[in-house]
C-alpha positions in Angstrom: 5.2 6.0 4.8 2.2 4.5 7.1 2.7 3.5 10.1 2.2 -0.3 11.1 -0.4 1.1 14.0 -1.9 3.2 11.8 -3.4 0.8 9.0 -4.3 -1.6 12.2 -6.6 1.0 12.7 -7.9 1.5 9.8 -10.8 -1.3 8.4 -11.4 -3.4 6.2 -13.0 -1.0 4.0 -10.5 2.0 4.3 -7.5 -0.5 3.2 -9.0 -0.9 0.5 -8.9 2.1 -0.9 -5.7 3.1 0.6 -4.9 -0.1 -1.3 -6.2 1.4 -4.6 -5.2 4.4 -4.1 -1.3 3.3 -3.8 -1.6 1.2 -6.9 -2.3 4.1 -8.4 0.1 6.3 -7.3 2.9 3.3 -8.1 1.1 3.0 -11.8 1.9 6.5 -12.2 5.4 6.2 -10.3 6.0 4.0 -13.0 5.2 5.3 -16.1 6.9 8.4 -15.1 10.3 6.6 -14.0 10.1 5.1 -17.8 10.2 9.0 -19.1 12.0 10.2 -17.0 11.0 12.4 -15.3 10.5 10.9 -11.5 10.9 13.5 -9.2 11.4 11.4 -5.9 12.9 8.1 -6.9 11.9 7.0 -2.7 8.7 6.9 -2.5 8.8 4.2 -5.4 10.0 2.4 -2.7 8.0 3.9 0.0 4.4 2.8 -2.4 5.4 -0.4 -2.5 6.6 -1.2 0.7 3.2 0.9 1.8 1.2 -1.6 -0.3 2.6 -4.3 1.2 2.2 -3.6 4.6 -1.6 -3.3 4.1 -1.7 -7.0 1.3 0.0 -8.1 5.1 -2.6 -7.3 7.1 -5.0 -7.9 5.5 -3.3 -11.9 5.0 -3.3 -12.3 8.5 -6.9 -10.4 9.0 -8.5 -12.8 7.0 -6.7 -15.5 8.9 -7.3 -14.7 12.0 -11.4 -14.7 10.5 -10.8 -17.9 9.6 -9.9 -19.5 12.8 -12.4 -18.0 14.3 
């Protein structure tokens, strides 16, 4: 799971790229869970939280840019 400090150090483009990768992984994990082939059930939670952290950080950056 990504640390929030590591995410804050990344650029907007890097965050968007990582978000896309995590969403693809989340899709694959959901598919594996549906077919009972999931090896690491905890990974679903980690991916979901990482996506939430990135979206939260993007929202903070957007609000900060609007204020400036």
